[in-house]
VMD Tcl script that builds the backbone (N, CA, C; Angstrom):
set m [mol new atoms 387]
animate dup $m
set s [atomselect $m all]
$s set {name element resname resid chain x y z} {
  {N N MET 1 A -2.902 -30.680 22.616}
  {CA C MET 1 A -3.969 -29.824 22.092}
  {C C MET 1 A -4.039 -29.309 20.580}
  {N N LYS 2 A -5.415 -28.726 20.245}
  {CA C LYS 2 A -5.249 -28.402 19.293}
  {C C LYS 2 A -6.349 -26.650 19.183}
  {N N TYR 3 A -5.827 -26.229 17.803}
  {CA C TYR 3 A -6.396 -25.421 17.385}
  {C C TYR 3 A -7.566 -25.509 15.848}
  {N N ARG 4 A -8.344 -25.124 16.250}
  {CA C ARG 4 A -9.556 -25.196 15.031}
  {C C ARG 4 A -9.680 -23.834 14.148}
  {N N GLY 5 A -9.524 -23.927 12.428}
  {CA C GLY 5 A -10.308 -22.630 11.919}
  {C C GLY 5 A -11.188 -22.675 11.206}
  {N N TYR 6 A -11.747 -22.077 10.735}
  {CA C TYR 6 A -12.511 -21.785 9.398}
  {C C TYR 6 A -12.241 -20.746 8.000}
  {N N LEU 7 A -11.619 -20.754 7.500}
  {CA C LEU 7 A -11.520 -19.962 6.566}
  {C C LEU 7 A -12.654 -20.220 4.458}
  {N N LEU 8 A -12.326 -19.318 4.034}
  {CA C LEU 8 A -13.055 -19.034 2.858}
  {C C LEU 8 A -12.138 -18.815 2.308}
  {N N LYS 9 A -11.891 -19.997 1.335}
  {CA C LYS 9 A -11.027 -19.824 0.289}
  {C C LYS 9 A -10.888 -18.160 -0.518}
  {N N GLU 10 A -11.539 -17.887 -0.792}
  {CA C GLU 10 A -11.966 -16.507 -1.590}
  {C C GLU 10 A -11.792 -15.013 -0.829}
  {N N SER 11 A -11.657 -15.600 0.749}
  {CA C SER 11 A -11.219 -14.225 1.412}
  {C C SER 11 A -9.539 -14.164 1.298}
  {N N LEU 12 A -8.857 -15.040 1.018}
  {CA C LEU 12 A -7.436 -14.689 1.026}
  {C C LEU 12 A -6.519 -14.003 -0.186}
  {N N LEU 13 A -5.678 -13.166 -0.520}
  {CA C LEU 13 A -4.833 -12.235 -1.173}
  {C C LEU 13 A -3.980 -13.933 -1.692}
  {N N ASP 14 A -3.418 -14.305 -1.022}
  {CA C ASP 14 A -2.694 -15.515 -1.435}
  {C C ASP 14 A -2.946 -17.022 -0.999}
  {N N THR 15 A -3.264 -17.744 -1.884}
  {CA C THR 15 A -3.497 -19.328 -0.901}
  {C C THR 15 A -2.247 -20.148 -1.547}
  {N N ARG 16 A -0.984 -19.638 -1.687}
  {CA C ARG 16 A -0.088 -20.740 -0.956}
  {C C ARG 16 A 0.052 -20.553 0.924}
  {N N ILE 17 A -0.492 -20.103 1.442}
  {CA C ILE 17 A -1.062 -19.964 3.370}
  {C C ILE 17 A -1.618 -21.811 3.616}
  {N N LEU 18 A -2.275 -22.101 2.306}
  {CA C LEU 18 A -2.807 -23.185 2.252}
  {C C LEU 18 A -1.923 -24.304 2.160}
  {N N ASP 19 A -1.070 -24.161 1.858}
  {CA C ASP 19 A 0.003 -25.289 2.005}
  {C C ASP 19 A 0.620 -25.310 3.280}
  {N N LYS 20 A 0.386 -24.306 3.959}
  {CA C LYS 20 A 0.770 -24.401 5.444}
  {C C LYS 20 A -0.121 -25.014 6.837}
  {N N LEU 21 A -1.334 -25.123 6.073}
  {CA C LEU 21 A -2.358 -25.922 6.644}
  {C C LEU 21 A -2.946 -26.942 6.554}
  {N N THR 22 A -3.711 -28.042 7.448}
  {CA C THR 22 A -4.008 -28.943 7.830}
  {C C THR 22 A -5.720 -28.989 7.970}
  {N N ILE 23 A -6.182 -29.183 6.702}
  {CA C ILE 23 A -7.435 -28.821 5.930}
  {C C ILE 23 A -7.951 -30.024 6.287}
  {N N THR 24 A -8.887 -29.863 6.852}
  {CA C THR 24 A -9.871 -31.555 7.493}
  {C C THR 24 A -11.113 -31.866 6.812}
  {N N GLU 25 A -11.724 -30.736 6.357}
  {CA C GLU 25 A -13.166 -30.157 5.585}
  {C C GLU 25 A -12.571 -29.195 4.294}
  {N N THR 26 A -13.437 -29.663 3.247}
  {CA C THR 26 A -13.353 -28.632 2.509}
  {C C THR 26 A -15.004 -28.550 1.600}
  {N N GLU 27 A -15.601 -27.369 1.710}
  {CA C GLU 27 A -17.251 -27.481 1.019}
  {C C GLU 27 A -17.304 -26.870 0.483}
  {N N THR 28 A -18.254 -26.741 -1.026}
  {CA C THR 28 A -18.144 -24.909 -2.196}
  {C C THR 28 A -19.750 -25.157 -1.626}
  {N N MET 29 A -20.216 -23.870 -1.181}
  {CA C MET 29 A -21.603 -23.730 -0.743}
  {C C MET 29 A -21.681 -22.269 -1.359}
  {N N PRO 30 A -22.960 -21.457 -1.951}
  {CA C PRO 30 A -23.451 -20.293 -2.004}
  {C C PRO 30 A -22.852 -19.279 -0.858}
  {N N CYS 31 A -22.592 -18.105 -1.041}
  {CA C CYS 31 A -22.602 -17.398 -0.216}
  {C C CYS 31 A -23.897 -17.304 0.250}
  {N N THR 32 A -23.559 -16.792 1.864}
  {CA C THR 32 A -24.791 -16.821 2.711}
  {C C THR 32 A -24.845 -15.466 2.108}
  {N N LYS 33 A -26.815 -15.636 2.548}
  {CA C LYS 33 A -27.389 -14.144 2.552}
  {C C LYS 33 A -26.377 -12.934 3.370}
  {N N HIS 34 A -26.235 -13.106 4.368}
  {CA C HIS 34 A -26.061 -12.340 5.577}
  {C C HIS 34 A -24.370 -11.184 5.351}
  {N N MET 35 A -23.919 -12.055 4.488}
  {CA C MET 35 A -22.729 -11.742 3.981}
  {C C MET 35 A -22.627 -10.960 2.088}
  {N N GLN 36 A -23.265 -11.597 2.012}
  {CA C GLN 36 A -23.685 -10.523 0.165}
  {C C GLN 36 A -22.591 -9.103 0.016}
  {N N ALA 37 A -22.446 -9.228 -0.733}
  {CA C ALA 37 A -21.651 -8.145 -0.746}
  {C C ALA 37 A -21.179 -7.596 -2.384}
  {N N ASP 38 A -21.447 -7.083 -3.382}
  {CA C ASP 38 A -21.052 -7.140 -5.071}
  {C C ASP 38 A -19.688 -7.482 -5.298}
  {N N TYR 39 A -18.946 -7.174 -4.321}
  {CA C TYR 39 A -17.426 -7.631 -4.622}
  {C C TYR 39 A -17.005 -9.019 -4.297}
  {N N MET 40 A -17.891 -9.482 -3.461}
  {CA C MET 40 A -17.806 -11.032 -3.097}
  {C C MET 40 A -18.126 -12.380 -4.429}
  {N N ASP 41 A -17.633 -13.196 -4.387}
  {CA C ASP 41 A -17.957 -14.241 -5.047}
  {C C ASP 41 A -19.225 -15.005 -4.473}
  {N N ASP 42 A -20.011 -15.503 -5.752}
  {CA C ASP 42 A -21.592 -15.964 -5.627}
  {C C ASP 42 A -22.025 -17.199 -4.646}
  {N N VAL 43 A -20.388 -18.192 -4.774}
  {CA C VAL 43 A -20.011 -19.392 -4.309}
  {C C VAL 43 A -18.576 -19.796 -3.923}
  {N N TRP 44 A -18.696 -19.862 -2.670}
  {CA C TRP 44 A -17.400 -19.786 -1.343}
  {C C TRP 44 A -16.822 -21.359 -1.275}
  {N N THR 45 A -15.749 -21.328 -1.035}
  {CA C THR 45 A -15.584 -22.592 -0.688}
  {C C THR 45 A -14.716 -22.329 0.698}
  {N N ARG 46 A -15.181 -23.541 1.475}
  {CA C ARG 46 A -15.241 -23.082 3.383}
  {C C ARG 46 A -14.407 -24.230 3.228}
  {N N MET 47 A -13.308 -24.034 3.842}
  {CA C MET 47 A -12.302 -24.822 4.542}
  {C C MET 47 A -12.067 -25.014 6.314}
  {N N VAL 48 A -12.432 -25.946 6.746}
  {CA C VAL 48 A -11.662 -26.132 8.430}
  {C C VAL 48 A -10.461 -26.925 8.356}
  {N N PHE 49 A -9.757 -26.293 9.026}
  {CA C PHE 49 A -8.253 -26.484 9.353}
  {C C PHE 49 A -7.915 -26.597 10.812}
  {N N VAL 50 A -7.176 -27.416 11.204}
  {CA C VAL 50 A -6.574 -27.578 12.553}
  {C C VAL 50 A -5.432 -28.174 12.615}
  {N N GLY 51 A -4.701 -27.496 13.608}
  {CA C GLY 51 A -3.221 -27.394 14.158}
  {C C GLY 51 A -2.990 -27.590 15.801}
  {N N LYS 52 A -1.631 -27.581 15.836}
  {CA C LYS 52 A -1.507 -27.890 17.444}
  {C C LYS 52 A -1.712 -26.156 18.160}
  {N N SER 53 A -2.560 -26.303 19.249}
  {CA C SER 53 A -2.432 -25.082 19.979}
  {C C SER 53 A -1.616 -24.139 19.794}
  {N N CYS 54 A -0.275 -24.906 20.518}
  {CA C CYS 54 A 1.230 -23.868 20.708}
  {C C CYS 54 A 1.369 -22.687 19.380}
  {N N ASP 55 A 1.030 -23.435 17.796}
  {CA C ASP 55 A 0.890 -22.936 17.047}
  {C C ASP 55 A -0.152 -21.308 16.221}
  {N N ALA 56 A -1.420 -21.541 17.321}
  {CA C ALA 56 A -2.251 -20.693 16.681}
  {C C ALA 56 A -1.778 -19.517 16.882}
  {N N ASP 57 A -0.727 -18.614 18.034}
  {CA C ASP 57 A -0.369 -17.408 17.473}
  {C C ASP 57 A 0.297 -17.079 15.774}
  {N N ASN 58 A 1.259 -18.086 16.027}
  {CA C ASN 58 A 2.288 -18.207 14.489}
  {C C ASN 58 A 1.019 -18.205 13.048}
  {N N ILE 59 A 0.269 -18.689 13.230}
  {CA C ILE 59 A -0.819 -19.117 11.847}
  {C C ILE 59 A -1.746 -17.804 12.241}
  {N N SER 60 A -1.988 -17.463 13.286}
  {CA C SER 60 A -3.105 -16.216 12.858}
  {C C SER 60 A -2.400 -15.001 12.377}
  {N N GLU 61 A -1.274 -14.841 12.936}
  {CA C GLU 61 A 0.072 -14.049 12.297}
  {C C GLU 61 A 0.042 -13.782 10.769}
  {N N GLN 62 A 0.373 -15.007 10.609}
  {CA C GLN 62 A 0.692 -15.279 9.135}
  {C C GLN 62 A -1.047 -15.558 8.435}
  {N N LEU 63 A -1.866 -15.879 8.575}
  {CA C LEU 63 A -3.482 -15.237 8.034}
  {C C LEU 63 A -3.709 -14.301 7.719}
  {N N SER 64 A -3.604 -13.144 8.617}
  {CA C SER 64 A -3.355 -11.538 9.002}
  {C C SER 64 A -2.892 -10.481 7.936}
  {N N LYS 65 A -1.701 -11.543 7.340}
  {CA C LYS 65 A -1.171 -11.110 6.281}
  {C C LYS 65 A -1.778 -11.314 4.847}
  {N N VAL 66 A -2.434 -12.546 4.183}
  {CA C VAL 66 A -3.104 -12.529 3.745}
  {C C VAL 66 A -4.752 -12.760 3.545}
  {N N ILE 67 A -4.902 -12.262 4.418}
  {CA C ILE 67 A -6.600 -12.088 4.509}
  {C C ILE 67 A -7.076 -10.825 3.148}
  {N N LYS 68 A -8.285 -10.801 2.312}
  {CA C LYS 68 A -8.206 -9.465 1.957}
  {C C LYS 68 A -9.000 -8.478 2.761}
  {N N PRO 69 A -8.557 -7.156 2.695}
  {CA C PRO 69 A -9.010 -6.252 3.804}
  {C C PRO 69 A -10.138 -5.804 3.756}
  {N N LYS 70 A -10.598 -5.820 2.569}
  {CA C LYS 70 A -12.336 -5.613 2.708}
  {C C LYS 70 A -13.441 -6.906 2.805}
  {N N GLY 71 A -13.970 -6.684 4.297}
  {CA C GLY 71 A -15.253 -7.521 3.862}
  {C C GLY 71 A -14.849 -8.652 4.389}
  {N N TRP 72 A -13.914 -9.220 4.815}
  {CA C TRP 72 A -13.225 -10.551 5.165}
  {C C TRP 72 A -12.959 -10.602 6.756}
  {N N TYR 73 A -13.222 -11.852 7.607}
  {CA C TYR 73 A -12.100 -12.252 8.852}
  {C C TYR 73 A -12.244 -13.792 9.050}
  {N N LEU 74 A -11.375 -14.025 9.324}
  {CA C LEU 74 A -10.958 -15.525 9.898}
  {C C LEU 74 A -11.052 -15.910 11.518}
  {N N ASP 75 A -11.370 -16.777 11.855}
  {CA C ASP 75 A -11.726 -17.653 12.754}
  {C C ASP 75 A -10.991 -18.718 13.148}
  {N N ILE 76 A -10.526 -19.120 14.184}
  {CA C ILE 76 A -9.361 -19.699 15.213}
  {C C ILE 76 A -9.986 -20.489 16.506}
  {N N HIS 77 A -9.974 -20.644 17.220}
  {CA C HIS 77 A -9.972 -21.228 18.358}
  {C C HIS 77 A -9.294 -22.499 18.679}
  {N N THR 78 A -9.067 -22.308 19.820}
  {CA C THR 78 A -8.279 -23.335 20.730}
  {C C THR 78 A -9.527 -23.381 22.270}
  {N N ASP 79 A -8.970 -24.446 23.202}
  {CA C ASP 79 A -9.777 -24.985 24.496}
  {C C ASP 79 A -9.893 -23.499 25.018}
  {N N LYS 80 A -8.751 -22.532 24.893}
  {CA C LYS 80 A -8.451 -21.503 25.971}
  {C C LYS 80 A -8.819 -19.760 25.149}
  {N N ASP 81 A -8.818 -19.902 24.042}
  {CA C ASP 81 A -8.394 -18.664 23.617}
  {C C ASP 81 A -9.160 -18.834 22.289}
  {N N ASN 82 A -10.067 -17.435 21.809}
  {CA C ASN 82 A -10.787 -17.331 20.369}
  {C C ASN 82 A -9.390 -16.684 19.314}
  {N N TYR 83 A -9.262 -16.202 17.969}
  {CA C TYR 83 A -8.916 -15.492 17.660}
  {C C TYR 83 A -9.914 -15.185 16.440}
  {N N LEU 84 A -9.766 -13.972 16.257}
  {CA C LEU 84 A -10.384 -13.274 15.316}
  {C C LEU 84 A -9.971 -12.513 14.212}
  {N N ILE 85 A -9.376 -12.903 12.861}
  {CA C ILE 85 A -8.486 -12.413 11.747}
  {C C ILE 85 A -8.807 -11.622 11.200}
  {N N PHE 86 A -8.303 -10.420 10.974}
  {CA C PHE 86 A -8.493 -9.072 9.913}
  {C C PHE 86 A -7.322 -9.214 9.706}
  {N N HIS 87 A -6.996 -8.281 8.263}
  {CA C HIS 87 A -6.030 -8.006 7.322}
  {C C HIS 87 A -5.124 -7.097 8.685}
  {N N GLY 88 A -3.941 -7.371 9.123}
  {CA C GLY 88 A -2.902 -7.100 9.170}
  {C C GLY 88 A -3.661 -6.702 10.688}
  {N N LYS 89 A -4.285 -7.764 11.274}
  {CA C LYS 89 A -4.737 -7.582 12.823}
  {C C LYS 89 A -5.369 -9.321 13.661}
  {N N VAL 90 A -4.677 -9.474 14.529}
  {CA C VAL 90 A -5.515 -10.455 15.352}
  {C C VAL 90 A -6.154 -9.905 16.335}
  {N N VAL 91 A -7.404 -10.628 16.695}
  {CA C VAL 91 A -7.756 -10.183 17.896}
  {C C VAL 91 A -8.280 -11.030 18.817}
  {N N LYS 92 A -7.019 -11.630 19.728}
  {CA C LYS 92 A -7.306 -12.551 20.553}
  {C C LYS 92 A -8.159 -12.277 21.992}
  {N N TYR 93 A -8.799 -13.129 22.651}
  {CA C TYR 93 A -9.289 -13.599 23.754}
  {C C TYR 93 A -9.663 -14.338 24.394}
  {N N PRO 94 A -10.258 -14.748 25.816}
  {CA C PRO 94 A -10.220 -15.859 26.193}
  {C C PRO 94 A -11.406 -16.315 25.568}
  {N N ARG 95 A -11.394 -17.730 25.572}
  {CA C ARG 95 A -12.824 -18.455 25.295}
  {C C ARG 95 A -13.747 -19.065 26.377}
  {N N ILE 96 A -14.725 -18.777 26.425}
  {CA C ILE 96 A -15.648 -18.797 27.778}
  {C C ILE 96 A -16.885 -19.864 27.115}
  {N N GLY 97 A -16.626 -20.021 25.808}
  {CA C GLY 97 A -18.232 -20.773 25.228}
  {C C GLY 97 A -17.976 -20.704 23.537}
  {N N GLU 98 A -19.152 -21.620 22.968}
  {CA C GLU 98 A -19.435 -21.792 21.713}
  {C C GLU 98 A -19.562 -20.085 20.974}
  {N N LYS 99 A -20.907 -19.283 21.441}
  {CA C LYS 99 A -21.055 -18.215 21.140}
  {C C LYS 99 A -21.319 -17.307 22.443}
  {N N GLN 100 A -20.014 -16.249 21.987}
  {CA C GLN 100 A -20.354 -15.371 22.855}
  {C C GLN 100 A -19.672 -14.139 22.299}
  {N N PRO 101 A -20.467 -12.812 22.605}
  {CA C PRO 101 A -19.854 -11.639 22.229}
  {C C PRO 101 A -18.795 -11.062 22.213}
  {N N TRP 102 A -18.305 -10.494 21.117}
  {CA C TRP 102 A -17.254 -10.452 20.167}
  {C C TRP 102 A -16.560 -9.274 21.221}
  {N N PRO 103 A -15.338 -9.264 21.744}
  {CA C PRO 103 A -14.448 -7.799 21.864}
  {C C PRO 103 A -14.842 -6.312 21.412}
  {N N GLU 104 A -14.996 -5.358 22.029}
  {CA C GLU 104 A -15.369 -4.063 21.058}
  {C C GLU 104 A -14.396 -4.083 20.087}
  {N N GLU 105 A -13.158 -3.861 19.810}
  {CA C GLU 105 A -11.737 -4.373 19.258}
  {C C GLU 105 A -12.552 -5.096 18.222}
  {N N ALA 106 A -12.418 -5.893 18.357}
  {CA C ALA 106 A -12.608 -6.801 17.570}
  {C C ALA 106 A -14.002 -6.434 16.096}
  {N N ILE 107 A -15.393 -5.687 17.137}
  {CA C ILE 107 A -16.298 -5.101 16.442}
  {C C ILE 107 A -16.484 -3.978 15.921}
  {N N GLU 108 A -15.013 -2.912 16.472}
  {CA C GLU 108 A -14.977 -2.088 15.284}
  {C C GLU 108 A -13.786 -2.383 14.063}
  {N N LEU 109 A -13.064 -3.265 14.522}
  {CA C LEU 109 A -12.211 -3.745 12.940}
  {C C LEU 109 A -13.303 -4.340 12.109}
  {N N ALA 110 A -14.631 -5.257 12.612}
  {CA C ALA 110 A -15.168 -5.588 11.607}
  {C C ALA 110 A -15.716 -4.731 10.291}
  {N N ARG 111 A -16.572 -3.457 11.438}
  {CA C ARG 111 A -16.529 -2.432 11.027}
  {C C ARG 111 A -16.395 -1.526 9.636}
  {N N LYS 112 A -15.025 -1.340 9.876}
  {CA C LYS 112 A -13.685 -0.571 9.440}
  {C C LYS 112 A -13.711 -1.163 8.083}
  {N N ALA 113 A -13.376 -2.791 8.509}
  {CA C ALA 113 A -13.200 -3.856 7.493}
  {C C ALA 113 A -14.621 -3.840 6.410}
  {N N GLU 114 A -15.593 -3.515 6.939}
  {CA C GLU 114 A -17.449 -3.284 6.016}
  {C C GLU 114 A -17.049 -4.784 5.474}
  {N N ILE 115 A -17.441 -5.308 6.747}
  {CA C ILE 115 A -17.816 -7.166 6.604}
  {C C ILE 115 A -19.358 -6.742 6.726}
  {N N PRO 116 A -20.037 -7.218 5.966}
  {CA C PRO 116 A -21.274 -7.086 5.514}
  {C C PRO 116 A -22.491 -7.677 6.883}
  {N N ALA 117 A -22.060 -8.457 7.384}
  {CA C ALA 117 A -23.005 -8.890 8.685}
  {C C ALA 117 A -22.597 -7.726 9.643}
  {N N PHE 118 A -21.717 -7.205 9.457}
  {CA C PHE 118 A -21.359 -6.266 11.206}
  {C C PHE 118 A -21.407 -4.759 10.808}
  {N N VAL 119 A -21.311 -4.319 9.589}
  {CA C VAL 119 A -21.989 -3.196 9.560}
  {C C VAL 119 A -23.377 -2.539 10.164}
  {N N ASN 120 A -23.028 -1.507 10.995}
  {CA C ASN 120 A -24.135 -1.260 11.268}
  {C C ASN 120 A -24.785 -2.351 12.567}
  {N N LYS 121 A -24.569 -3.124 12.726}
  {CA C LYS 121 A -24.424 -3.559 13.723}
  {C C LYS 121 A -24.193 -3.323 15.334}
  {N N GLU 122 A -25.254 -3.627 16.261}
  {CA C GLU 122 A -24.779 -3.108 17.913}
  {C C GLU 122 A -24.084 -4.143 18.346}
  {N N THR 123 A -24.190 -5.161 18.219}
  {CA C THR 123 A -23.295 -6.605 18.797}
  {C C THR 123 A -23.219 -7.765 18.007}
  {N N VAL 124 A -22.462 -8.463 18.522}
  {CA C VAL 124 A -21.785 -9.593 17.660}
  {C C VAL 124 A -21.567 -10.929 18.592}
  {N N CYS 125 A -22.262 -11.750 17.831}
  {CA C CYS 125 A -21.405 -13.259 18.464}
  {C C CYS 125 A -20.719 -13.997 17.376}
  {N N THR 126 A -20.181 -15.149 17.740}
  {CA C THR 126 A -18.996 -15.321 17.418}
  {C C THR 126 A -19.875 -16.701 16.150}
  {N N GLU 127 A -19.855 -16.680 15.040}
  {CA C GLU 127 A -20.900 -18.078 14.244}
  {C C GLU 127 A -20.129 -18.781 13.516}
  {N N GLU 128 A -20.132 -20.141 13.182}
  {CA C GLU 128 A -19.300 -20.442 11.710}
  {C C GLU 128 A -20.251 -19.690 10.469}
  {N N VAL 129 A -19.024 -19.544 9.996}
  {CA C VAL 129 A -19.520 -18.844 8.297}
  {C C VAL 129 A -19.801 -19.951 7.540}
}
mol reanalyze $m
mol bondsrecalc $m
mol representation Tube
mol addrep $m
């Protein structure tokens, strides 16, 4: 089994973590409207990465140390679990489908991190960035 994750290179404090990931897709794209903020770049580098599901906990913890504290989160999932990664914190919860509500803890962390799409939102569903 594998995990699959999504990140934006611009969300990282230290890009050396990319050397530890198996990146399968890279795409340059404009910043999405629902995520625009004055401190974010206008163009993003979206990366998809994969690995063994038994490594998902470890790589999630490593990513939580290098993601910028304001405005960003990362997403990893296995067949059984979702991981929402914020600066200094990983929220792991059972995967029950492609789009499901986030746990309250993750919504609160997203608001505290001032993630543009999540500020002042009552409910959030997982979506690919």
